[in-house]
C-alpha positions in Angstrom: -40.7 12.1 -8.6 -39.0 10.2 -11.4 -35.3 10.0 -11.1 -32.7 9.2 -13.8 -31.3 5.7 -13.7 -28.2 5.8 -11.6 -28.8 9.1 -10.0 -29.1 7.5 -6.6 -25.4 6.3 -6.8 -23.6 9.4 -5.8 -25.8 9.7 -2.8 -25.2 6.2 -1.9 -21.5 6.7 -2.2 -21.6 9.7 0.0 -23.7 8.0 2.7 -21.4 5.0 2.5 -18.2 7.1 2.9 -19.6 9.0 5.8 -20.6 5.6 7.6 -17.1 4.3 6.9 -15.4 7.3 8.4 -17.6 7.1 11.5 -16.8 3.4 11.8 -13.0 3.9 11.4 -13.0 6.8 13.9 -14.8 4.7 16.6 -12.1 2.0 16.1 -9.0 4.1 15.7 -6.5 3.5 18.4 -4.8 6.3 20.3 -1.7 7.5 18.4 1.6 6.6 19.6 3.4 9.9 20.6 6.8 8.6 19.9 6.0 7.9 16.2 6.7 11.0 14.1 3.7 12.3 12.2 3.9 12.3 8.3 4.7 15.9 8.2 7.5 15.5 10.8 9.4 12.9 8.8 12.7 13.9 7.5 12.9 15.1 3.8 15.4 13.4 1.4 17.3 14.9 -1.5 15.1 13.1 -3.9 12.1 14.7 -2.3 13.5 18.1 -2.6 14.3 17.6 -6.3 10.6 16.7 -6.8 9.7 20.1 -5.5 12.3 21.8 -7.3 10.9 20.5 -10.6 7.5 21.8 -9.9 8.8 25.3 -9.0 10.9 25.3 -12.2 7.9 24.4 -14.3 5.8 27.1 -12.6 8.4 29.6 -13.3 8.6 28.5 -16.9 4.9 29.0 -17.5 4.6 32.3 -15.7 3.0 31.2 -12.4 6.1 32.2 -10.5 8.1 35.3 -11.0 12.0 35.1 -10.7 12.0 36.5 -7.3 9.4 34.0 -6.0 11.1 31.1 -7.6 14.5 32.0 -5.9 12.7 32.5 -2.6 10.9 29.1 -2.7 13.9 27.3 -3.8 15.7 28.6 -0.7 13.0 27.2 1.3 13.0 23.8 -0.4 16.9 23.3 0.0 16.8 24.4 3.7 13.7 22.2 4.5 14.2 19.4 6.9 10.8 17.8 7.0 8.3 16.7 4.6 5.7 19.2 6.0 7.9 22.1 5.3 8.2 20.8 1.6 4.6 20.3 1.1 3.7 24.0 2.0 5.9 25.3 -0.8 3.8 24.1 -3.8 0.3 24.1 -2.0 -0.9 26.9 -4.2 0.7 25.6 -7.5 -1.1 22.3 -8.1 -4.3 20.6 -7.0 -3.9 18.0 -4.3 -3.9 15.0 -6.7 -0.9 16.3 -8.5 1.3 17.4 -5.7 4.8 15.8 -5.7 4.1 14.6 -2.2 1.0 13.3 -0.4 0.7 13.5 3.3 -3.0 12.6 3.5 -3.3 9.8 6.1 -7.1 9.6 6.0 -8.9 6.3 5.3 -9.3 5.1 1.7 -12.9 4.2 0.9 -14.5 2.9 -2.3 -18.2 2.5 -2.5 -19.4 1.3 -5.9 -16.3 2.8 -7.5 -12.6 2.5 -7.7 -10.4 4.6 -5.3 -6.5 4.6 -5.3 -3.6 6.2 -3.6 -0.1 6.1 -5.1 2.9 8.2 -6.1 5.0 9.7 -3.4 2.9 9.3 -0.3 3.4 8.7 3.4 1.7 5.4 4.5 0.7 5.8 8.1 1.6 3.2 10.6 -2.1 2.2 10.7 -4.4 2.7 7.7 -8.0 1.9 7.4 -9.3 0.7 3.9 -12.9 0.1 3.1 -14.2 -1.4 -0.3 -17.9 -2.1 -0.8 -18.8 -3.2 -4.3 -15.7 -1.4 -5.4 -11.9 -1.6 -5.4 -9.2 0.2 -3.5 -5.6 0.4 -4.9 -2.6 1.2 -2.9 0.5 1.8 -4.7 3.6 1.5 -2.4 6.4 1.6 -5.0 7.3 5.1 -4.4 5.7 5.4 -0.9 7.4 6.3 2.4 6.5 3.9 5.2 6.0 5.7 8.6 6.9 2.3 10.4 8.7 -0.7 9.4 5.6 -2.6 10.0 2.4 -1.0 8.6 -1.0 -2.3 9.5 -3.9 -2.1 7.1 -7.3 -2.7 8.6 -9.5 -3.8 5.5 -13.1 -4.0 5.5 -14.2 -5.6 2.2 -17.9 -6.3 1.3 -18.0 -7.6 -2.3 -15.0 -5.4 -2.9 -11.3 -5.8 -3.4 -7.9 -4.5 -2.2 -5.0 -4.3 -4.6 -1.6 -3.6 -3.4 1.5 -2.7 -5.6 4.8 -3.3 -3.8 8.4 -2.7 -4.6 11.2 -5.2 -4.2 12.1 -6.2 -0.6 8.5 -5.5 0.9 6.7 -8.4 2.5 2.8 -8.5 2.6 0.9 -10.8 5.0 -2.8 -11.3 5.5 -4.3 -11.9 8.9 -7.9 -13.2 9.0 -9.6 -15.3 11.7 -6.4 -15.9 13.5 -4.8 -17.2 10.4 -1.7 -15.8 8.8 -0.8 -16.1 5.1 2.0 -14.6 3.2 0.8 -12.9 0.0 4.2 -11.9 -1.5 6.0 -14.6 -3.4 9.4 -13.2 -3.8 11.8 -13.7 -0.9 12.7 -10.8 1.4 15.4 -10.1 4.0 14.7 -11.1 7.7 14.5 -7.5 8.6 12.5 -6.3 5.7 9.5 -3.9 6.1 6.2 -5.7 6.5 2.7 -4.7 5.6 0.2 -6.6 7.6 -3.4 -6.6 6.1 -6.0 -7.5 8.7 -9.2 -8.3 6.9 -12.9 -8.2 7.9 -14.8 -9.2 4.8 -17.7 -10.8 3.1 -16.8 -12.0 -0.3 -13.8 -9.7 -0.6 -10.4 -10.3 -2.0 -6.8 -9.1 -1.5 -4.3 -9.0 -4.3 -0.6 -8.2 -4.4 1.2 -7.0 -7.4 5.0 -7.6 -7.2 7.7 -6.4 -9.8 9.0 -9.0 -12.3 11.5 -11.3 -11.0 15.1 -10.5 -11.9 16.7 -13.2 -14.1 19.7 -14.7 -12.4 22.9 -14.4 -14.2 24.7 -17.6 -15.2 
């Protein structure tokens, strides 16, 4: 049977992602019971306002009636955790457009580009796999579950690109050697992202915000 050129690629991606999930599951350490899960983290006023905006937009275009809007606004303003907030807009937007992402699953890219960004919770330990592809992690609006985040990156002719806000330090640990990837200075108690790499012809890049000009 003749197949169209490139028709094998989606199947190869699917197989690769399944193997990556099995690999990560086998290596995944037991969760620390003392660490709050992403949905258990406390919500901020800024997080609540993000959900308020979604609800107001839904009311404006007719997806929510006035009584539904008032009911859900009450839930938002009384919500204590991120999990309570996430449930409020679950039926209003697809997952990739939600104002908050609590998905802590591994990020895998096989012959493609995969990214995670916006307002999302970065778990204390995150597995990333890139094979002939690129994974992008945007941490500029992210919530860090711990002050020290460990990213276990498996890179095979692939790349990992990390966008960071000011004050976040990124280090890379490979073969017992530690290299600081961020160039801008950080405070001694600043949060740290530790990238542990297992790679073959892979690369890790960090994108930092422009340096502020010093006032004279």
